[in-house]
One Martini backbone bead per residue (centre of mass of N, CA, C, O) as a GRO file, in nm:
protein
  154
    1MET     BB    1   4.378   9.126   3.593
    2ALA     BB    2   4.276   8.820   3.583
    3GLY     BB    3   4.148   8.557   3.483
    4GLY     BB    4   3.927   8.346   3.522
    5ALA     BB    5   3.822   8.065   3.623
    6GLY     BB    6   3.949   7.846   3.376
    7THR     BB    7   4.131   8.053   3.240
    8LEU     BB    8   4.391   8.204   3.055
    9GLY     BB    9   4.231   8.470   2.969
   10ARG     BB   10   4.199   8.787   2.797
   11VAL     BB   11   4.028   8.861   2.480
   12LEU     BB   12   4.038   9.116   2.238
   13VAL     BB   13   3.835   9.150   1.947
   14VAL     BB   14   3.939   9.355   1.662
   15ASP     BB   15   3.692   9.361   1.396
   16ASP     BB   16   3.489   9.434   1.112
   17GLU     BB   17   3.472   9.136   1.040
   18MET     BB   18   3.243   8.922   1.146
   19HIS     BB   19   3.360   8.640   1.063
   20LEU     BB   20   3.638   8.688   1.202
   21ARG     BB   21   3.554   8.769   1.479
   22LEU     BB   22   3.417   8.501   1.538
   23PHE     BB   23   3.648   8.304   1.478
   24ILE     BB   24   3.847   8.416   1.686
   25LYS     BB   25   3.673   8.385   1.928
   26ALA     BB   26   3.630   8.074   1.907
   27VAL     BB   27   3.927   7.996   1.928
   28PHE     BB   28   3.981   8.112   2.208
   29GLU     BB   29   3.749   7.975   2.364
   30SER     BB   30   3.834   7.676   2.294
   31ALA     BB   31   4.117   7.730   2.458
   32GLY     BB   32   4.025   7.908   2.736
   33TYR     BB   33   3.918   8.196   2.672
   34GLU     BB   34   3.823   8.508   2.737
   35THR     BB   35   3.583   8.712   2.554
   36ALA     BB   36   3.575   8.997   2.328
   37THR     BB   37   3.416   9.243   2.113
   38ALA     BB   38   3.495   9.458   1.818
   39ARG     BB   39   3.445   9.667   1.521
   40ASP     BB   40   3.645   9.885   1.635
   41GLY     BB   41   3.856  10.106   1.786
   42GLU     BB   42   3.645  10.262   1.944
   43GLU     BB   43   3.509  10.016   2.076
   44GLY     BB   44   3.773   9.889   2.183
   45LEU     BB   45   3.841  10.110   2.394
   46ALA     BB   46   3.587  10.066   2.564
   47LYS     BB   47   3.631   9.760   2.619
   48LEU     BB   48   3.908   9.778   2.753
   49LYS     BB   49   3.808   9.912   3.023
   50GLU     BB   50   3.594   9.684   3.100
   51PHE     BB   51   3.766   9.405   3.034
   52ARG     BB   52   4.078   9.380   3.060
   53PRO     BB   53   4.293   9.267   2.878
   54GLY     BB   54   4.596   9.083   2.783
   55LEU     BB   55   4.476   9.063   2.483
   56VAL     BB   56   4.492   9.187   2.145
   57SER     BB   57   4.304   9.146   1.853
   58LEU     BB   58   4.418   9.329   1.557
   59ASP     BB   59   4.303   9.520   1.319
   60LEU     BB   60   4.384   9.770   1.079
   61MET     BB   61   4.135   9.778   0.869
   62MET     BB   62   3.912  10.032   0.976
   63PRO     BB   63   3.662  10.196   1.065
   64ASN     BB   64   3.673  10.510   1.237
   65GLN     BB   65   3.910  10.317   1.389
   66GLY     BB   66   4.209  10.211   1.346
   67GLY     BB   67   4.476  10.019   1.444
   68ILE     BB   68   4.695  10.244   1.478
   69ARG     BB   69   4.533  10.429   1.664
   70PHE     BB   70   4.474  10.220   1.878
   71LEU     BB   71   4.772  10.156   1.944
   72SER     BB   72   4.854  10.449   2.019
   73THR     BB   73   4.644  10.484   2.251
   74LEU     BB   74   4.731  10.243   2.420
   75ARG     BB   75   5.040  10.316   2.457
   76ALA     BB   76   4.969  10.605   2.595
   77ASP     BB   77   4.839  10.444   2.818
   78PRO     BB   78   4.944  10.348   3.128
   79GLU     BB   79   4.722  10.127   3.189
   80PHE     BB   80   4.770   9.981   2.870
   81ALA     BB   81   5.062   9.969   2.745
   82GLU     BB   82   5.119   9.639   2.824
   83THR     BB   83   4.936   9.536   2.636
   84ARG     BB   84   4.883   9.287   2.432
   85VAL     BB   85   4.953   9.260   2.062
   86LEU     BB   86   4.768   9.103   1.791
   87VAL     BB   87   4.805   9.120   1.461
   88VAL     BB   88   4.526   9.089   1.218
   89SER     BB   89   4.612   9.093   0.872
   90GLY     BB   90   4.632   9.173   0.515
   91VAL     BB   91   4.879   9.304   0.596
   92GLU     BB   92   5.193   9.281   0.572
   93ASP     BB   93   5.425   9.283   0.801
   94GLU     BB   94   5.643   9.448   0.653
   95THR     BB   95   5.464   9.676   0.561
   96PHE     BB   96   5.364   9.766   0.831
   97ARG     BB   97   5.639   9.828   0.964
   98HIS     BB   98   5.714  10.042   0.757
   99SER     BB   99   5.474  10.232   0.807
  100LEU     BB  100   5.528  10.274   1.109
  101ALA     BB  101   5.814  10.406   1.069
  102LEU     BB  102   5.708  10.648   0.906
  103LEU     BB  103   5.509  10.757   1.124
  104GLN     BB  104   5.719  10.798   1.340
  105ALA     BB  105   5.910  10.991   1.183
  106ALA     BB  106   5.655  11.200   1.149
  107GLY     BB  107   5.483  11.189   1.431
  108VAL     BB  108   5.196  11.037   1.400
  109ALA     BB  109   5.262  10.772   1.610
  110GLY     BB  110   5.414  10.900   1.871
  111GLY     BB  111   5.709  10.824   1.769
  112ALA     BB  112   5.768  10.573   2.015
  113LEU     BB  113   5.601  10.349   1.904
  114ARG     BB  114   5.503  10.045   1.992
  115GLY     BB  115   5.447   9.773   1.858
  116PRO     BB  116   5.358   9.479   1.815
  117ASP     BB  117   5.392   9.147   1.950
  118GLY     BB  118   5.227   9.039   1.691
  119TYR     BB  119   5.167   8.833   1.378
  120VAL     BB  120   4.886   8.780   1.154
  121GLU     BB  121   4.775   8.670   0.858
  122LYS     BB  122   4.541   8.692   0.629
  123PRO     BB  123   4.414   8.413   0.675
  124PRO     BB  124   4.362   8.268   0.961
  125THR     BB  125   4.458   8.025   1.183
  126ALA     BB  126   4.420   7.866   1.464
  127GLU     BB  127   4.717   7.787   1.503
  128ALA     BB  128   4.844   8.069   1.464
  129LEU     BB  129   4.696   8.221   1.684
  130LEU     BB  130   4.775   8.039   1.926
  131ARG     BB  131   5.084   8.044   1.897
  132GLU     BB  132   5.116   8.356   1.912
  133ALA     BB  133   4.978   8.399   2.185
  134LYS     BB  134   5.154   8.220   2.352
  135ARG     BB  135   5.416   8.365   2.297
  136ILE     BB  136   5.336   8.643   2.399
  137LEU     BB  137   5.240   8.559   2.691
  138GLU     BB  138   5.499   8.418   2.780
  139SER     BB  139   5.688   8.665   2.738
  140GLY     BB  140   5.518   8.851   2.940
  141ALA     BB  141   5.553   8.673   3.195
  142GLU     BB  142   5.863   8.687   3.204
  143THR     BB  143   5.866   9.027   3.201
  144GLY     BB  144   5.591   9.144   3.331
  145ARG     BB  145   5.390   9.258   3.072
  146ALA     BB  146   5.109   9.086   3.172
  147PRO     BB  147   4.880   9.174   3.411
  148ASN     BB  148   4.603   9.032   3.267
  149VAL     BB  149   4.752   8.744   3.284
  150GLU     BB  150   4.691   8.388   3.318
  151PRO     BB  151   4.889   8.141   3.319
  152LYS     BB  152   4.923   7.827   3.225
  153GLU     BB  153   4.953   7.523   3.353
  154ALA     BB  154   5.148   7.232   3.277
   0.00000   0.00000   0.00000
């Protein structure tokens, strides 16, 4: 499903911090994306099924269901496995990737879990979010891995 008329596509923002969730939502909406939000991974998975985004902006450290479990569940679902994921977290990228590799080696994160498609450290800037989202979505369009995204015509 592509984004609606006049939009670049759909972005689901999953973050437990309300001020960041609203900031990220506003950044994407002002750039022409249709957005939805969720307070944690559990709510995010429910919204994923109804909203069907092409990109998920995902925090890692959240109550109820954190970002790693959300990512693992998303990647294991054939319907959503190719949905693009941009992690936005206070955990440094290198630290996160090392932790993910350890979880994979232990079989905790689904073994062959594919990591996120992009990463922005908190506090994010609007420019960093949009630059990374554009890179992710353009690379997905080139490989055919972003079925829910309608790329913007230049």
